[in-house]
C-alpha positions as CSV (number, residue, x, y, z in Angstrom):
1,M,60.9,56.6,-8.6
2,T,57.3,55.5,-8.8
3,V,55.6,53.9,-11.8
4,P,53.1,56.5,-13.1
5,L,49.6,56.1,-14.3
6,I,49.5,56.8,-18.1
7,A,46.4,58.4,-19.6
8,T,46.2,59.1,-23.3
9,D,43.7,60.4,-25.8
10,L,43.6,58.4,-29.0
11,D,42.5,60.2,-32.2
12,R,45.2,62.7,-33.4
13,T,47.3,61.9,-30.3
14,M,48.0,58.1,-30.5
15,I,46.2,57.1,-33.7
16,F,45.8,59.0,-37.0
17,S,43.7,58.8,-40.1
18,K,45.3,59.6,-43.4
19,A,43.8,63.0,-43.4
20,A,45.0,63.7,-39.8
21,M,48.6,62.9,-40.5
22,G,48.7,64.4,-44.0
23,P,49.7,62.9,-47.4
24,E,53.4,63.4,-46.8
25,Q,53.5,61.3,-43.7
26,F,51.0,58.8,-45.0
27,G,53.1,58.2,-48.1
28,R,56.5,57.9,-46.4
29,L,56.1,56.5,-42.9
30,D,56.1,52.8,-42.0
31,L,52.5,52.5,-40.8
32,R,50.4,49.9,-39.2
33,C,46.6,49.9,-39.4
34,V,44.9,49.8,-36.0
35,E,41.3,50.4,-37.1
36,I,39.1,49.1,-40.0
37,H,35.7,50.7,-40.5
38,E,33.2,49.7,-43.2
39,D,35.8,47.3,-44.6
40,A,38.4,50.0,-45.1
41,P,41.5,51.0,-43.1
42,L,40.8,54.1,-41.1
43,S,43.4,54.7,-38.3
44,F,47.1,54.1,-38.2
45,M,50.2,54.2,-36.0
46,T,53.8,54.1,-37.0
47,A,55.5,50.7,-36.6
48,D,57.7,52.2,-33.9
49,A,54.7,53.7,-32.1
50,V,53.1,50.2,-32.0
51,D,56.2,48.8,-30.4
52,L,56.4,51.6,-27.9
53,L,52.8,51.4,-26.8
54,D,53.1,47.6,-26.5
55,A,56.1,47.9,-24.3
56,L,54.6,50.8,-22.3
57,A,51.5,48.8,-21.5
58,A,53.7,46.0,-20.1
59,A,55.6,48.5,-17.8
60,A,52.8,50.7,-16.4
61,P,49.0,51.0,-16.2
62,V,47.8,52.7,-19.4
63,V,44.3,54.1,-19.7
64,P,43.0,55.1,-23.1
65,V,40.8,58.2,-22.7
66,T,38.7,59.1,-25.6
67,T,35.6,60.9,-26.9
68,R,34.7,57.8,-28.8
69,T,31.6,55.8,-27.7
70,P,32.2,52.3,-26.5
71,K,31.3,50.9,-30.0
72,Q,33.7,53.2,-31.7
73,Y,36.4,52.5,-29.2
74,R,36.1,48.7,-29.6
75,R,36.9,49.1,-33.3
76,I,40.5,50.0,-32.5
77,A,43.0,47.2,-32.2
78,L,45.4,49.0,-29.9
79,P,48.8,47.4,-29.2
80,G,49.1,46.4,-25.6
81,R,45.5,45.5,-25.2
82,P,43.4,44.3,-23.4
83,F,43.5,47.4,-21.2
84,R,42.0,46.9,-17.8
85,Y,40.3,50.3,-17.9
86,A,39.3,52.7,-20.6
87,V,37.5,56.0,-20.4
88,V,35.2,56.6,-23.3
89,S,32.4,59.0,-24.3
90,S,34.6,61.8,-23.0
91,G,34.2,60.5,-19.4
92,G,30.6,59.5,-19.7
93,R,31.5,55.8,-19.4
94,I,34.3,53.7,-18.0
95,I,35.1,50.3,-19.6
96,T,36.3,47.8,-17.0
97,D,37.8,44.6,-18.2
98,G,36.0,45.1,-21.5
99,A,32.5,45.7,-20.0
100,D,30.5,48.8,-19.4
101,D,30.8,50.0,-15.8
102,K,27.1,50.6,-15.1
103,S,27.7,52.2,-11.7
104,W,29.8,55.0,-13.3
105,R,27.2,55.7,-15.9
106,A,24.5,55.9,-13.2
107,H,26.7,58.4,-11.4
108,I,27.0,60.5,-14.6
109,D,23.3,60.4,-15.2
110,S,22.6,61.6,-11.6
111,Q,25.1,64.4,-12.1
112,L,23.4,65.5,-15.3
113,S,19.9,65.7,-13.7
114,G,19.1,69.4,-13.6
115,A,22.6,70.5,-14.6
116,G,22.2,72.8,-17.6
117,A,20.3,72.2,-20.7
118,D,19.2,68.6,-21.5
119,L,20.4,66.7,-24.6
120,G,17.0,67.2,-26.4
121,T,17.2,71.0,-26.0
122,V,20.8,71.1,-27.4
123,V,20.0,68.8,-30.3
124,A,16.9,70.9,-31.3
125,E,19.0,74.1,-31.2
126,L,21.8,72.6,-33.2
127,E,19.4,71.3,-35.8
128,S,18.1,74.8,-36.3
129,R,21.5,76.2,-37.0
130,I,22.8,73.7,-39.6
131,D,22.0,72.6,-43.1
132,Q,23.1,70.0,-45.6
133,A,25.1,72.5,-47.6
134,W,28.0,72.2,-45.1
135,V,27.0,69.4,-42.6
136,K,27.5,65.8,-43.8
137,K,26.4,64.0,-40.7
138,F,24.6,64.7,-37.4
139,R,25.0,62.1,-34.6
140,I,23.7,61.7,-31.1
141,A,26.4,59.7,-29.2
142,D,25.7,57.4,-26.2
143,E,22.5,59.4,-25.4
144,L,25.0,61.9,-23.8
145,F,26.3,64.3,-26.4
146,C,26.0,65.2,-30.0
147,Y,28.3,66.0,-32.9
148,I,28.3,67.0,-36.6
149,V,30.7,66.1,-39.3
150,V,31.2,69.2,-41.5
151,R,32.6,70.2,-44.8
152,T,35.2,72.6,-43.3
153,E,35.6,74.5,-46.5
154,R,31.9,75.4,-46.4
155,Q,31.6,75.9,-42.6
156,P,30.1,79.4,-41.9
157,A,32.8,81.6,-40.4
158,G,30.8,82.6,-37.3
159,F,29.2,79.3,-36.6
160,L,31.7,77.9,-34.1
161,A,31.9,81.0,-32.0
162,D,28.1,81.5,-31.9
163,W,27.4,77.9,-31.1
164,T,30.1,77.8,-28.4
165,G,28.6,80.9,-26.7
166,W,25.1,79.5,-26.8
167,C,26.2,76.2,-25.3
168,A,28.4,77.8,-22.6
169,E,25.4,79.7,-21.3
170,R,23.6,76.4,-20.8
171,G,26.3,74.3,-19.3
172,W,27.7,72.7,-22.4
173,T,31.2,72.6,-24.0
174,V,31.9,72.8,-27.7
175,S,35.0,71.4,-29.4
176,Q,36.0,71.2,-33.1
177,Q,38.4,68.4,-33.9
178,G,39.1,68.4,-37.6
179,R,35.8,67.8,-39.4
180,K,33.9,67.0,-36.2
181,I,32.2,69.5,-33.9
182,Y,31.2,68.1,-30.6
183,A,28.8,69.5,-27.9
184,Q,28.7,67.8,-24.6
185,P,27.7,68.6,-21.0
186,A,30.4,70.5,-19.1
187,T,29.9,68.3,-16.1
188,V,31.1,65.3,-18.0
189,T,34.9,65.3,-18.1
190,K,37.7,62.9,-18.9
191,S,39.6,64.0,-15.8
192,A,36.8,63.0,-13.4
193,A,36.5,59.5,-14.9
194,L,40.3,59.1,-14.8
195,A,40.3,60.1,-11.1
196,E,37.8,57.3,-10.5
197,V,40.0,54.8,-12.3
198,R,43.0,56.0,-10.3
199,R,41.2,55.6,-7.1
200,R,40.3,52.0,-7.9
201,L,43.9,51.2,-9.0
202,I,45.2,52.6,-5.7
203,D,42.5,50.8,-3.6
204,D,43.4,47.4,-5.2
205,G,47.2,47.9,-4.8
206,T,47.9,48.2,-8.5
207,L,49.1,51.8,-8.2
208,A,51.0,53.5,-5.4
209,A,49.2,56.3,-3.8
210,A,52.0,58.7,-4.6
211,A,52.1,57.6,-8.3
212,P,52.0,60.6,-10.6
213,V,49.5,60.9,-13.5
214,L,51.0,61.5,-16.9
215,A,48.5,62.6,-19.7
216,A,48.4,63.3,-23.4
217,G,45.8,64.9,-25.6
218,D,45.3,67.3,-28.5
219,G,41.8,68.7,-28.3
220,L,39.8,71.1,-26.1
221,L,38.0,68.1,-24.5
222,D,41.5,66.9,-23.3
223,A,42.3,70.3,-21.6
224,D,40.8,69.2,-18.3
225,L,42.8,65.9,-18.5
226,L,46.0,67.8,-19.0
227,E,45.2,70.4,-16.3
228,A,44.6,67.6,-13.7
229,A,47.7,65.6,-14.6
230,D,51.0,65.9,-12.7
231,R,52.7,66.2,-16.0
232,G,51.3,66.3,-19.5
233,I,52.2,66.5,-23.2
234,R,50.3,67.6,-26.2
235,P,51.2,67.4,-29.9
236,A,52.2,70.5,-31.9
237,H,49.0,70.2,-33.9
238,G,45.3,70.1,-33.3
239,E,42.8,72.2,-31.4
240,L,44.9,72.9,-28.3
241,H,47.8,73.9,-30.5
242,E,45.6,76.3,-32.5
243,L,44.3,77.8,-29.2
244,D,48.0,78.1,-28.0
245,F,47.2,76.0,-24.9
246,Q,50.3,76.5,-22.6
247,R,50.9,75.2,-19.1
248,D,54.1,75.0,-17.1
249,H,53.6,71.2,-16.6
250,V,52.5,70.5,-20.2
251,R,55.2,69.8,-22.8
252,V,54.6,70.4,-26.5
253,T,56.1,68.0,-29.0
254,E,58.7,69.0,-31.6
255,T,57.0,66.9,-34.3
256,V,53.5,66.7,-35.7
257,G,51.2,64.1,-37.0
258,A,51.9,60.4,-36.5
259,L,55.5,61.3,-35.5
260,A,54.2,63.3,-32.6
261,G,52.5,60.1,-31.4
262,E,55.9,58.4,-31.4
263,E,57.4,61.3,-29.5
264,I,54.6,61.2,-26.9
265,L,55.1,57.5,-26.3
266,A,58.9,58.1,-25.9
267,W,58.2,60.8,-23.4
268,F,55.9,58.4,-21.4
269,H,58.7,55.7,-21.5
270,A,61.3,58.2,-20.1
271,A,59.1,58.6,-17.0
272,I,59.1,54.9,-16.1
273,P,61.8,53.5,-13.8
274,G,64.2,51.3,-15.7
275,E,62.6,52.0,-19.1
276,S,63.8,53.8,-22.2
277,A,62.4,54.6,-25.6
278,A,65.3,52.9,-27.4
């Protein structure tokens, strides 16, 4: 049995805000804060999940794979760190030994040249479709993609479908994850960046060529990661669950919220020779 490569999304898969896990879990679970933002605790894992991820990182190569920008990623104090590689900006950047991998970003920029609408066009169109009555924030991330933070109770019923259609015709992907709605170039994917990390780990002897890839994620921007993995797992909550994303090689957790994060980590452990989640 070969040690696998572990690739996992972070927000709503491994780490959870109070809103993401819900008041019932937040009030009764033994939680550990893993992110502080603006002097306030923002993201949490259960105490058992912290121990599981710490042990997992010691037993197998683990690659965090996230939509977060490098700055947002570095706010998280993940157990098991430092990680040799991390995929951030939804695959737009690779962090290698804590530093931005400029060669990968140059590769991404060359791919984007002439492929679909440019960022400025998408930003201008999005700005024309929103207003402050239901949008709290508008952000451009890493000069690569954009997102809005919305008041979901006021979000127009047809906005997401209309915006998704407009973007799809121009080579962009839209994903809503809780209060955030992302738009990013379809050519930028988490799976492509992870494939590059895997190639490097095989080339330097860290990973066996036959090693399987195990992946976890909850959002539409994780779908390609799960599709490309040898085996995957997703929580029974989030965007993919709402879309009823089903694949023969992708398991769905029995639990939700932060407990699903524990279940995912236990599933990863079960795939490692000599390891157990106990």
